[in-house]
N, CA, C and O atoms as a GROMACS GRO file, in nm:
protein
  504
    1MET      N    1   0.095  -0.139   0.024
    1MET     CA    2   0.002   0.010   0.014
    1MET      C    3   0.093   0.124   0.008
    1MET      O    4   0.200   0.132   0.068
    2SER      N    5   0.038   0.217  -0.075
    2SER     CA    6   0.146   0.323  -0.103
    2SER      C    7   0.140   0.429   0.010
    2SER      O    8   0.030   0.443   0.062
    3GLU      N    9   0.239   0.504   0.055
    3GLU     CA   10   0.231   0.587   0.188
    3GLU      C   11   0.128   0.666   0.179
    3GLU      O   12   0.080   0.704   0.287
    4GLN      N   13   0.056   0.719   0.038
    4GLN     CA   14  -0.035   0.833   0.015
    4GLN      C   15  -0.155   0.771   0.044
    4GLN      O   16  -0.241   0.852   0.079
    5HIS      N   17  -0.185   0.675   0.043
    5HIS     CA   18  -0.330   0.584   0.075
    5HIS      C   19  -0.320   0.523   0.221
    5HIS      O   20  -0.416   0.475   0.280
    6ALA      N   21  -0.219   0.529   0.261
    6ALA     CA   22  -0.226   0.450   0.407
    6ALA      C   23  -0.327   0.463   0.514
    6ALA      O   24  -0.373   0.385   0.597
    7ARG      N   25  -0.355   0.627   0.475
    7ARG     CA   26  -0.475   0.667   0.563
    7ARG      C   27  -0.642   0.658   0.471
    7ARG      O   28  -0.644   0.631   0.351
    8SER      N   29  -0.722   0.674   0.522
    8SER     CA   30  -0.864   0.657   0.480
    8SER      C   31  -0.916   0.822   0.408
    8SER      O   32  -0.881   0.927   0.463
    9LEU      N   33  -0.972   0.821   0.322
    9LEU     CA   34  -1.040   0.922   0.284
    9LEU      C   35  -1.080   0.996   0.374
    9LEU      O   36  -1.047   1.114   0.387
   10GLY      N   37  -1.168   0.924   0.457
   10GLY     CA   38  -1.259   1.012   0.583
   10GLY      C   39  -1.156   1.069   0.652
   10GLY      O   40  -1.161   1.189   0.676
   11ALA      N   41  -1.029   0.980   0.701
   11ALA     CA   42  -0.935   1.042   0.773
   11ALA      C   43  -0.879   1.154   0.735
   11ALA      O   44  -0.847   1.245   0.812
   12MET      N   45  -0.865   1.154   0.625
   12MET     CA   46  -0.805   1.284   0.569
   12MET      C   47  -0.892   1.386   0.565
   12MET      O   48  -0.847   1.500   0.573
   13MET      N   49  -1.007   1.368   0.555
   13MET     CA   50  -1.113   1.490   0.552
   13MET      C   51  -1.143   1.517   0.666
   13MET      O   52  -1.220   1.614   0.677
   14VAL      N   53  -1.101   1.451   0.788
   14VAL     CA   54  -1.112   1.503   0.933
   14VAL      C   55  -1.004   1.593   0.951
   14VAL      O   56  -1.018   1.694   1.020
   15SER      N   57  -0.855   1.554   0.872
   15SER     CA   58  -0.775   1.623   0.901
   15SER      C   59  -0.777   1.770   0.849
   15SER      O   60  -0.742   1.878   0.897
   16GLY      N   61  -0.848   1.721   0.703
   16GLY     CA   62  -0.870   1.890   0.642
   16GLY      C   63  -0.984   1.968   0.755
   16GLY      O   64  -0.970   2.079   0.806
   17LEU      N   65  -1.060   1.904   0.768
   17LEU     CA   66  -1.176   2.016   0.876
   17LEU      C   67  -1.083   2.067   1.006
   17LEU      O   68  -1.112   2.173   1.062
   18ALA      N   69  -0.978   1.989   1.048
   18ALA     CA   70  -0.941   2.030   1.167
   18ALA      C   71  -0.796   2.116   1.110
   18ALA      O   72  -0.727   2.166   1.199
   19GLY      N   73  -0.751   2.133   0.972
   19GLY     CA   74  -0.636   2.212   0.945
   19GLY      C   75  -0.524   2.130   0.957
   19GLY      O   76  -0.415   2.184   0.976
   20ARG      N   77  -0.531   2.040   0.950
   20ARG     CA   78  -0.406   1.961   0.951
   20ARG      C   79  -0.373   1.897   0.825
   20ARG      O   80  -0.451   1.886   0.731
   21CYS      N   81  -0.228   1.845   0.827
   21CYS     CA   82  -0.172   1.754   0.728
   21CYS      C   83  -0.257   1.653   0.660
   21CYS      O   84  -0.281   1.554   0.729
   22PRO      N   85  -0.320   1.656   0.512
   22PRO     CA   86  -0.370   1.545   0.491
   22PRO      C   87  -0.298   1.412   0.505
   22PRO      O   88  -0.350   1.305   0.536
   23ALA      N   89  -0.164   1.436   0.476
   23ALA     CA   90  -0.071   1.266   0.465
   23ALA      C   91  -0.056   1.224   0.622
   23ALA      O   92  -0.084   1.106   0.643
   24CYS      N   93  -0.017   1.295   0.731
   24CYS     CA   94  -0.011   1.250   0.849
   24CYS      C   95  -0.126   1.310   0.960
   24CYS      O   96  -0.124   1.271   1.077
   25GLY      N   97  -0.190   1.372   0.928
   25GLY     CA   98  -0.279   1.431   1.038
   25GLY      C   99  -0.225   1.494   1.113
   25GLY      O  100  -0.307   1.536   1.194
   26LYS      N  101  -0.104   1.534   1.139
   26LYS     CA  102  -0.053   1.600   1.263
   26LYS      C  103   0.008   1.739   1.238
   26LYS      O  104  -0.009   1.832   1.316
   27GLY      N  105   0.075   1.749   1.131
   27GLY     CA  106   0.108   1.892   1.104
   27GLY      C  107   0.022   1.978   1.076
   27GLY      O  108  -0.088   1.935   1.041
   28LYS      N  109   0.043   2.115   1.080
   28LYS     CA  110  -0.022   2.228   1.044
   28LYS      C  111  -0.018   2.236   0.883
   28LYS      O  112   0.077   2.198   0.816
   29LEU      N  113  -0.146   2.296   0.828
   29LEU     CA  114  -0.170   2.289   0.695
   29LEU      C  115  -0.189   2.445   0.670
   29LEU      O  116  -0.166   2.480   0.554
   30TYR      N  117  -0.224   2.538   0.752
   30TYR     CA  118  -0.222   2.638   0.728
   30TYR      C  119  -0.070   2.743   0.824
   30TYR      O  120  -0.005   2.693   0.916
   31SER      N  121  -0.051   2.859   0.780
   31SER     CA  122   0.032   2.935   0.842
   31SER      C  123   0.008   3.066   0.885
   31SER      O  124   0.072   3.131   0.967
   32GLY      N  125  -0.109   3.103   0.810
   32GLY     CA  126  -0.183   3.190   0.876
   32GLY      C  127  -0.336   3.145   0.865
   32GLY      O  128  -0.368   3.026   0.865
   33TYR      N  129  -0.441   3.267   0.852
   33TYR     CA  130  -0.612   3.224   0.855
   33TYR      C  131  -0.619   3.128   0.742
   33TYR      O  132  -0.658   3.013   0.760
   34LEU      N  133  -0.581   3.172   0.625
   34LEU     CA  134  -0.602   3.097   0.485
   34LEU      C  135  -0.494   3.069   0.426
   34LEU      O  136  -0.505   2.997   0.326
   35ALA      N  137  -0.349   3.118   0.466
   35ALA     CA  138  -0.252   3.101   0.405
   35ALA      C  139  -0.189   2.936   0.423
   35ALA      O  140  -0.183   2.885   0.535
   36LEU      N  141  -0.152   2.874   0.320
   36LEU     CA  142  -0.102   2.744   0.355
   36LEU      C  143   0.057   2.773   0.401
   36LEU      O  144   0.132   2.870   0.387
   37ALA      N  145   0.066   2.684   0.443
   37ALA     CA  146   0.219   2.684   0.476
   37ALA      C  147   0.313   2.608   0.377
   37ALA      O  148   0.267   2.545   0.282
   38PRO      N  149   0.424   2.614   0.398
   38PRO     CA  150   0.503   2.584   0.251
   38PRO      C  151   0.488   2.448   0.263
   38PRO      O  152   0.448   2.392   0.161
   39ARG      N  153   0.513   2.368   0.378
   39ARG     CA  154   0.536   2.207   0.395
   39ARG      C  155   0.500   2.152   0.538
   39ARG      O  156   0.513   2.225   0.636
   40CYS      N  157   0.463   2.046   0.548
   40CYS     CA  158   0.390   1.975   0.688
   40CYS      C  159   0.532   1.981   0.772
   40CYS      O  160   0.640   1.936   0.734
   41ASP      N  161   0.505   2.041   0.884
   41ASP     CA  162   0.607   2.025   0.987
   41ASP      C  163   0.636   1.929   1.047
   41ASP      O  164   0.731   1.925   1.125
   42VAL      N  165   0.564   1.840   1.023
   42VAL     CA  166   0.584   1.692   1.104
   42VAL      C  167   0.644   1.572   0.968
   42VAL      O  168   0.742   1.498   0.975
   43CYS      N  169   0.566   1.586   0.878
   43CYS     CA  170   0.633   1.479   0.748
   43CYS      C  171   0.671   1.531   0.635
   43CYS      O  172   0.702   1.476   0.529
   44GLY      N  173   0.666   1.641   0.666
   44GLY     CA  174   0.734   1.704   0.525
   44GLY      C  175   0.667   1.738   0.411
   44GLY      O  176   0.717   1.801   0.317
   45LEU      N  177   0.555   1.697   0.418
   45LEU     CA  178   0.483   1.706   0.282
   45LEU      C  179   0.467   1.819   0.196
   45LEU      O  180   0.385   1.901   0.237
   46ASP      N  181   0.522   1.846   0.088
   46ASP     CA  182   0.510   1.963   0.006
   46ASP      C  183   0.381   2.022  -0.055
   46ASP      O  184   0.332   1.985  -0.162
   47TYR      N  185   0.333   2.117   0.027
   47TYR     CA  186   0.192   2.175  -0.048
   47TYR      C  187   0.208   2.218  -0.167
   47TYR      O  188   0.096   2.246  -0.212
   48SER      N  189   0.288   2.238  -0.242
   48SER     CA  190   0.270   2.304  -0.355
   48SER      C  191   0.177   2.248  -0.442
   48SER      O  192   0.131   2.328  -0.524
   49PHE      N  193   0.128   2.108  -0.449
   49PHE     CA  194   0.046   2.050  -0.523
   49PHE      C  195  -0.098   2.148  -0.532
   49PHE      O  196  -0.166   2.165  -0.633
   50VAL      N  197  -0.119   2.200  -0.411
   50VAL     CA  198  -0.257   2.237  -0.344
   50VAL      C  199  -0.310   2.376  -0.443
   50VAL      O  200  -0.258   2.487  -0.444
   51ASP      N  201  -0.406   2.339  -0.506
   51ASP     CA  202  -0.483   2.413  -0.608
   51ASP      C  203  -0.641   2.435  -0.550
   51ASP      O  204  -0.733   2.394  -0.621
   52SER      N  205  -0.664   2.482  -0.458
   52SER     CA  206  -0.802   2.447  -0.429
   52SER      C  207  -0.902   2.555  -0.538
   52SER      O  208  -1.000   2.511  -0.598
   53GLY      N  209  -0.860   2.688  -0.550
   53GLY     CA  210  -0.914   2.787  -0.662
   53GLY      C  211  -1.030   2.821  -0.547
   53GLY      O  212  -1.018   2.823  -0.425
   54ASP      N  213  -1.134   2.844  -0.621
   54ASP     CA  214  -1.279   2.912  -0.572
   54ASP      C  215  -1.363   2.793  -0.566
   54ASP      O  216  -1.478   2.826  -0.595
   55GLY      N  217  -1.352   2.648  -0.535
   55GLY     CA  218  -1.416   2.564  -0.466
   55GLY      C  219  -1.476   2.569  -0.325
   55GLY      O  220  -1.595   2.557  -0.296
   56PRO      N  221  -1.373   2.590  -0.243
   56PRO     CA  222  -1.414   2.591  -0.121
   56PRO      C  223  -1.524   2.733  -0.093
   56PRO      O  224  -1.622   2.744  -0.019
   57ALA      N  225  -1.464   2.825  -0.183
   57ALA     CA  226  -1.579   2.972  -0.159
   57ALA      C  227  -1.729   2.940  -0.218
   57ALA      O  228  -1.829   2.990  -0.167
   58VAL      N  229  -1.734   2.850  -0.336
   58VAL     CA  230  -1.855   2.788  -0.367
   58VAL      C  231  -1.950   2.735  -0.285
   58VAL      O  232  -2.066   2.774  -0.278
   59PHE      N  233  -1.886   2.619  -0.203
   59PHE     CA  234  -1.972   2.570  -0.119
   59PHE      C  235  -2.009   2.644  -0.007
   59PHE      O  236  -2.121   2.653   0.044
   60VAL      N  237  -1.898   2.700   0.027
   60VAL     CA  238  -1.961   2.815   0.187
   60VAL      C  239  -2.046   2.910   0.121
   60VAL      O  240  -2.113   2.976   0.200
   61VAL      N  241  -2.061   2.934   0.002
   61VAL     CA  242  -2.182   3.040  -0.020
   61VAL      C  243  -2.313   2.973  -0.043
   61VAL      O  244  -2.419   3.028  -0.012
   62LEU      N  245  -2.305   2.837  -0.105
   62LEU     CA  246  -2.420   2.748  -0.104
   62LEU      C  247  -2.472   2.712   0.046
   62LEU      O  248  -2.591   2.720   0.076
   63VAL      N  249  -2.383   2.676   0.125
   63VAL     CA  250  -2.422   2.628   0.252
   63VAL      C  251  -2.478   2.761   0.365
   63VAL      O  252  -2.572   2.756   0.444
   64THR      N  253  -2.389   2.869   0.341
   64THR     CA  254  -2.435   3.003   0.420
   64THR      C  255  -2.581   3.024   0.356
   64THR      O  256  -2.674   3.019   0.437
   65GLY      N  257  -2.609   3.045   0.232
   65GLY     CA  258  -2.718   3.123   0.183
   65GLY      C  259  -2.839   3.011   0.215
   65GLY      O  260  -2.948   3.053   0.255
   66PHE      N  261  -2.820   2.886   0.200
   66PHE     CA  262  -2.929   2.784   0.240
   66PHE      C  263  -2.967   2.806   0.394
   66PHE      O  264  -3.086   2.820   0.424
   67ILE      N  265  -2.867   2.809   0.494
   67ILE     CA  266  -2.872   2.852   0.662
   67ILE      C  267  -2.932   2.979   0.645
   67ILE      O  268  -3.048   2.966   0.684
   68VAL      N  269  -2.918   3.064   0.615
   68VAL     CA  270  -2.969   3.210   0.621
   68VAL      C  271  -3.091   3.232   0.552
   68VAL      O  272  -3.183   3.288   0.612
   69THR      N  273  -3.107   3.189   0.415
   69THR     CA  274  -3.238   3.217   0.365
   69THR      C  275  -3.334   3.098   0.434
   69THR      O  276  -3.452   3.109   0.400
   70GLY      N  277  -3.314   3.018   0.501
   70GLY     CA  278  -3.426   2.935   0.559
   70GLY      C  279  -3.419   2.954   0.698
   70GLY      O  280  -3.514   2.907   0.761
   71ALA      N  281  -3.329   3.014   0.767
   71ALA     CA  282  -3.381   3.076   0.902
   71ALA      C  283  -3.448   3.216   0.864
   71ALA      O  284  -3.530   3.246   0.951
   72ALA      N  285  -3.440   3.308   0.766
   72ALA     CA  286  -3.500   3.422   0.767
   72ALA      C  287  -3.635   3.387   0.726
   72ALA      O  288  -3.724   3.460   0.768
   73LEU      N  289  -3.668   3.284   0.648
   73LEU     CA  290  -3.809   3.253   0.600
   73LEU      C  291  -3.852   3.200   0.702
   73LEU      O  292  -3.959   3.255   0.726
   74PHE      N  293  -3.833   3.129   0.774
   74PHE     CA  294  -3.872   3.060   0.912
   74PHE      C  295  -3.927   3.159   1.026
   74PHE      O  296  -4.040   3.166   1.074
   75THR      N  297  -3.794   3.246   1.056
   75THR     CA  298  -3.856   3.367   1.123
   75THR      C  299  -3.938   3.446   1.062
   75THR      O  300  -3.980   3.527   1.145
   76GLU      N  301  -3.995   3.470   0.932
   76GLU     CA  302  -4.067   3.541   0.878
   76GLU      C  303  -4.179   3.509   0.897
   76GLU      O  304  -4.257   3.588   0.950
   77ILE      N  305  -4.219   3.376   0.857
   77ILE     CA  306  -4.347   3.289   0.878
   77ILE      C  307  -4.383   3.264   1.007
   77ILE      O  308  -4.506   3.263   1.020
   78ALA      N  309  -4.308   3.239   1.132
   78ALA     CA  310  -4.355   3.226   1.242
   78ALA      C  311  -4.351   3.320   1.332
   78ALA      O  312  -4.436   3.316   1.421
   79TYR      N  313  -4.273   3.407   1.332
   79TYR     CA  314  -4.289   3.595   1.381
   79TYR      C  315  -4.288   3.687   1.328
   79TYR      O  316  -4.248   3.785   1.390
   80ALA      N  317  -4.328   3.702   1.196
   80ALA     CA  318  -4.325   3.808   1.132
   80ALA      C  319  -4.294   3.936   1.187
   80ALA      O  320  -4.383   4.014   1.222
   81PRO      N  321  -4.135   3.970   1.201
   81PRO     CA  322  -4.074   4.060   1.290
   81PRO      C  323  -4.077   4.180   1.188
   81PRO      O  324  -4.095   4.145   1.071
   82PRO      N  325  -4.063   4.302   1.209
   82PRO     CA  326  -3.988   4.403   1.110
   82PRO      C  327  -3.884   4.374   1.059
   82PRO      O  328  -3.803   4.295   1.106
   83TYR      N  329  -3.872   4.438   0.952
   83TYR     CA  330  -3.761   4.415   0.871
   83TYR      C  331  -3.612   4.471   0.924
   83TYR      O  332  -3.508   4.425   0.878
   84TRP      N  333  -3.615   4.568   1.016
   84TRP     CA  334  -3.471   4.587   1.083
   84TRP      C  335  -3.422   4.475   1.201
   84TRP      O  336  -3.315   4.473   1.261
   85VAL      N  337  -3.522   4.394   1.213
   85VAL     CA  338  -3.503   4.263   1.314
   85VAL      C  339  -3.421   4.161   1.193
   85VAL      O  340  -3.318   4.095   1.201
   86HIS      N  341  -3.482   4.175   1.123
   86HIS     CA  342  -3.439   4.055   0.983
   86HIS      C  343  -3.289   4.097   0.974
   86HIS      O  344  -3.200   4.014   0.996
   87ALA      N  345  -3.262   4.230   0.941
   87ALA     CA  346  -3.118   4.293   0.897
   87ALA      C  347  -3.018   4.269   1.030
   87ALA      O  348  -2.906   4.220   1.017
   88LEU      N  349  -3.068   4.307   1.147
   88LEU     CA  350  -2.994   4.261   1.252
   88LEU      C  351  -2.951   4.144   1.273
   88LEU      O  352  -2.834   4.124   1.307
   89LEU      N  353  -3.051   4.036   1.255
   89LEU     CA  354  -3.006   3.881   1.270
   89LEU      C  355  -2.937   3.841   1.165
   89LEU      O  356  -2.820   3.811   1.186
   90TRP      N  357  -2.983   3.832   1.041
   90TRP     CA  358  -2.926   3.795   0.939
   90TRP      C  359  -2.790   3.839   0.826
   90TRP      O  360  -2.717   3.774   0.751
   91GLY      N  361  -2.804   3.987   0.864
   91GLY     CA  362  -2.650   4.049   0.820
   91GLY      C  363  -2.526   4.013   0.887
   91GLY      O  364  -2.420   3.994   0.828
   92PRO      N  365  -2.548   4.004   1.036
   92PRO     CA  366  -2.424   3.946   1.066
   92PRO      C  367  -2.382   3.807   1.043
   92PRO      O  368  -2.268   3.767   1.017
   93LEU      N  369  -2.495   3.737   1.056
   93LEU     CA  370  -2.480   3.604   1.027
   93LEU      C  371  -2.422   3.544   0.896
   93LEU      O  372  -2.345   3.448   0.893
   94ALA      N  373  -2.470   3.613   0.789
   94ALA     CA  374  -2.449   3.617   0.655
   94ALA      C  375  -2.288   3.653   0.616
   94ALA      O  376  -2.228   3.616   0.515
   95ILE      N  377  -2.240   3.732   0.720
   95ILE     CA  378  -2.068   3.797   0.744
   95ILE      C  379  -1.982   3.684   0.798
   95ILE      O  380  -1.882   3.637   0.743
   96ILE      N  381  -2.026   3.652   0.896
   96ILE     CA  382  -1.967   3.561   1.005
   96ILE      C  383  -1.970   3.408   0.971
   96ILE      O  384  -1.871   3.339   0.997
   97LEU      N  385  -2.058   3.366   0.925
   97LEU     CA  386  -2.070   3.211   0.896
   97LEU      C  387  -1.954   3.193   0.793
   97LEU      O  388  -1.868   3.110   0.824
   98PRO      N  389  -1.938   3.265   0.662
   98PRO     CA  390  -1.870   3.199   0.568
   98PRO      C  391  -1.711   3.217   0.617
   98PRO      O  392  -1.627   3.137   0.576
   99LEU      N  393  -1.676   3.317   0.700
   99LEU     CA  394  -1.538   3.331   0.779
   99LEU      C  395  -1.552   3.219   0.856
   99LEU      O  396  -1.431   3.198   0.864
  100LEU      N  397  -1.599   3.129   0.918
  100LEU     CA  398  -1.584   3.057   1.007
  100LEU      C  399  -1.590   2.892   0.952
  100LEU      O  400  -1.544   2.797   1.015
  101LEU      N  401  -1.667   2.882   0.804
  101LEU     CA  402  -1.681   2.785   0.736
  101LEU      C  403  -1.548   2.750   0.620
  101LEU      O  404  -1.481   2.648   0.603
  102LEU      N  405  -1.547   2.874   0.559
  102LEU     CA  406  -1.422   2.888   0.444
  102LEU      C  407  -1.264   2.790   0.497
  102LEU      O  408  -1.195   2.720   0.423
  103ARG      N  409  -1.250   2.807   0.597
  103ARG     CA  410  -1.108   2.765   0.641
  103ARG      C  411  -1.110   2.620   0.668
  103ARG      O  412  -1.002   2.566   0.696
  104SER      N  413  -1.208   2.555   0.664
  104SER     CA  414  -1.236   2.402   0.712
  104SER      C  415  -1.252   2.352   0.559
  104SER      O  416  -1.177   2.268   0.509
  105PHE      N  417  -1.371   2.422   0.485
  105PHE     CA  418  -1.397   2.400   0.371
  105PHE      C  419  -1.281   2.344   0.263
  105PHE      O  420  -1.286   2.250   0.184
  106LYS      N  421  -1.174   2.440   0.292
  106LYS     CA  422  -1.075   2.488   0.225
  106LYS      C  423  -0.966   2.350   0.222
  106LYS      O  424  -0.897   2.302   0.132
  107GLY      N  425  -0.986   2.317   0.348
  107GLY     CA  426  -0.886   2.222   0.438
  107GLY      C  427  -0.976   2.049   0.361
  107GLY      O  428  -0.905   1.956   0.323
  108VAL      N  429  -1.067   2.044   0.357
  108VAL     CA  430  -1.140   1.944   0.327
  108VAL      C  431  -1.097   1.910   0.168
  108VAL      O  432  -1.044   1.805   0.134
  109LEU      N  433  -1.129   2.020   0.078
  109LEU     CA  434  -1.067   2.002  -0.074
  109LEU      C  435  -0.962   1.970  -0.088
  109LEU      O  436  -0.933   1.888  -0.176
  110ILE      N  437  -0.837   2.041   0.018
  110ILE     CA  438  -0.725   1.991  -0.025
  110ILE      C  439  -0.688   1.829   0.034
  110ILE      O  440  -0.591   1.761  -0.001
  111ALA      N  441  -0.765   1.802   0.105
  111ALA     CA  442  -0.735   1.659   0.137
  111ALA      C  443  -0.789   1.580   0.036
  111ALA      O  444  -0.725   1.488  -0.015
  112VAL      N  445  -0.907   1.610   0.003
  112VAL     CA  446  -0.955   1.529  -0.132
  112VAL      C  447  -0.834   1.512  -0.248
  112VAL      O  448  -0.796   1.410  -0.306
  113GLN      N  449  -0.791   1.643  -0.260
  113GLN     CA  450  -0.701   1.661  -0.377
  113GLN      C  451  -0.589   1.554  -0.353
  113GLN      O  452  -0.562   1.463  -0.432
  114TYR      N  453  -0.532   1.574  -0.245
  114TYR     CA  454  -0.451   1.480  -0.206
  114TYR      C  455  -0.463   1.340  -0.239
  114TYR      O  456  -0.379   1.283  -0.308
  115HIS      N  457  -0.559   1.285  -0.194
  115HIS     CA  458  -0.599   1.184  -0.188
  115HIS      C  459  -0.617   1.121  -0.342
  115HIS      O  460  -0.563   1.015  -0.373
  116HIS      N  461  -0.687   1.188  -0.418
  116HIS     CA  462  -0.707   1.146  -0.536
  116HIS      C  463  -0.597   1.191  -0.634
  116HIS      O  464  -0.622   1.208  -0.754
  117LYS      N  465  -0.483   1.209  -0.585
  117LYS     CA  466  -0.395   1.284  -0.670
  117LYS      C  467  -0.368   1.384  -0.803
  117LYS      O  468  -0.288   1.380  -0.896
  118ALA      N  469  -0.478   1.481  -0.763
  118ALA     CA  470  -0.521   1.576  -0.840
  118ALA      C  471  -0.405   1.656  -0.888
  118ALA      O  472  -0.298   1.668  -0.828
  119GLU      N  473  -0.439   1.712  -1.012
  119GLU     CA  474  -0.308   1.779  -1.068
  119GLU      C  475  -0.391   1.857  -1.189
  119GLU      O  476  -0.511   1.841  -1.215
  120GLU      N  477  -0.315   1.929  -1.245
  120GLU     CA  478  -0.339   2.033  -1.364
  120GLU      C  479  -0.363   1.931  -1.480
  120GLU      O  480  -0.304   1.839  -1.536
  121GLY      N  481  -0.469   1.991  -1.485
  121GLY     CA  482  -0.525   1.911  -1.659
  121GLY      C  483  -0.389   1.922  -1.780
  121GLY      O  484  -0.330   2.029  -1.795
  122GLN      N  485  -0.363   1.835  -1.834
  122GLN     CA  486  -0.306   1.796  -1.962
  122GLN      C  487  -0.360   1.781  -2.122
  122GLN      O  488  -0.460   1.712  -2.138
  123LEU      N  489  -0.315   1.825  -2.204
  123LEU     CA  490  -0.381   1.789  -2.335
  123LEU      C  491  -0.300   1.693  -2.368
  123LEU      O  492  -0.178   1.699  -2.352
  124ALA      N  493  -0.382   1.569  -2.432
  124ALA     CA  494  -0.299   1.422  -2.431
  124ALA      C  495  -0.215   1.431  -2.572
  124ALA      O  496  -0.257   1.495  -2.668
  125SER      N  497  -0.106   1.366  -2.570
  125SER     CA  498  -0.013   1.399  -2.689
  125SER      C  499  -0.043   1.303  -2.788
  125SER      O  500  -0.027   1.194  -2.732
  126GLU      N  501  -0.075   1.287  -2.896
  126GLU     CA  502  -0.106   1.193  -2.995
  126GLU      C  503   0.017   1.132  -3.040
  126GLU      O  504   0.015   1.046  -3.128
   0.00000   0.00000   0.00000
């Protein structure tokens, strides 16, 4: 069994959620809030393969939109508060929730890239 597949995909995804290295699950994945470290400080995995792009942001927008819109609709139907209450409740939530989710979603997508050995697409030579 190769070293890369020694850990299950589920374990790698949990490591990504926690902001840990997908290979060993112990080293730091980030050097800042969303800035990747150059390599794992435990196993030495080079993070240069990582290219999560806009993927995490798309998932975060979808999840946040579902939560905020659903909660706002439920609140409107159940309590019919004035509009300023909606603005007071859902405005901050729509800002804070993506900030909380983005780091974890990015970590999970990095773990999935690592597990599937994802790399930049290339044209096949004939």
